[in-house]
C-alpha positions as CSV (number, residue, x, y, z in Angstrom):
1,M,-30.8,2.8,-25.7
2,S,-27.6,3.4,-27.5
3,E,-24.4,1.4,-26.9
4,G,-21.0,2.9,-26.7
5,P,-18.7,3.1,-29.7
6,V,-17.5,-0.1,-31.4
7,R,-13.7,-0.3,-31.0
8,S,-11.4,-2.9,-32.5
9,Y,-8.3,-2.1,-30.5
10,D,-6.2,-3.4,-33.5
11,R,-4.1,-0.3,-34.2
12,T,-0.4,-1.1,-34.4
13,W,2.3,0.9,-32.7
14,E,3.5,1.8,-36.2
15,E,0.2,3.2,-37.1
16,I,0.1,5.3,-34.0
17,E,3.7,6.5,-34.6
18,S,2.7,7.4,-38.2
19,M,-0.3,9.3,-37.0
20,L,1.9,11.2,-34.5
21,S,4.4,12.1,-37.3
22,K,1.6,13.4,-39.5
23,A,0.0,15.4,-36.7
24,T,3.3,16.9,-35.7
25,E,4.0,17.9,-39.3
26,K,0.6,19.4,-39.8
27,M,0.9,21.2,-36.5
28,N,4.2,22.8,-37.6
29,Q,2.6,23.8,-40.9
30,W,-0.1,25.7,-39.1
31,K,2.5,27.4,-36.9
32,E,4.3,28.5,-40.1
33,W,0.9,29.7,-41.6
34,Y,0.3,31.7,-38.4
35,E,3.6,33.4,-38.8
36,M,3.0,34.2,-42.5
37,C,-0.4,35.6,-41.6
38,K,1.1,37.7,-38.8
39,E,3.6,39.2,-41.2
40,E,0.7,40.1,-43.6
41,N,-1.5,41.4,-40.7
42,D,-4.2,38.8,-41.7
43,K,-6.0,38.5,-38.4
44,E,-8.6,36.0,-39.7
45,G,-5.8,33.8,-41.0
46,M,-4.0,34.1,-37.7
47,K,-7.1,33.0,-35.8
48,E,-7.7,30.0,-38.0
49,A,-4.0,29.0,-37.8
50,A,-3.9,29.4,-34.0
51,R,-7.1,27.4,-33.5
52,N,-5.9,24.5,-35.7
53,H,-2.4,24.6,-34.2
54,K,-3.8,24.4,-30.7
55,A,-6.1,21.5,-31.6
56,L,-3.2,19.6,-33.1
57,Q,-1.1,20.2,-29.9
58,G,-3.8,18.2,-28.1
59,V,-3.7,15.4,-30.7
60,V,0.1,15.3,-30.5
61,K,0.1,15.2,-26.7
62,T,-2.6,12.5,-26.7
63,L,-0.7,10.3,-29.1
64,K,2.5,10.7,-27.2
65,W,0.7,9.8,-24.0
66,T,-0.8,6.7,-25.8
67,L,2.7,5.6,-26.8
68,G,3.9,6.1,-23.2
69,E,6.4,8.8,-24.0
70,E,8.4,9.7,-20.9
71,G,7.5,13.1,-19.4
72,V,4.1,13.4,-21.1
73,S,1.3,13.8,-18.5
74,D,-2.3,12.8,-19.0
75,P,-3.7,15.0,-21.7
76,L,-6.9,15.7,-19.6
77,D,-5.0,17.0,-16.6
């Protein structure tokens, strides 16, 4: 029988803030990539960019929730 994941719970707030910053930056890059692909009528590129942008929106929301940012609801609601 398998046990659950091993977690250390030793991330600092600074590490979480840094991850949030990186995820936000990457999310914005995917948004820019989407717009470039849209201008070039690159539908496959648009799909990839939209998918990655949406995934990172979830990451950003979860990290903001973890940090207790005001106005951010539970990411699973």
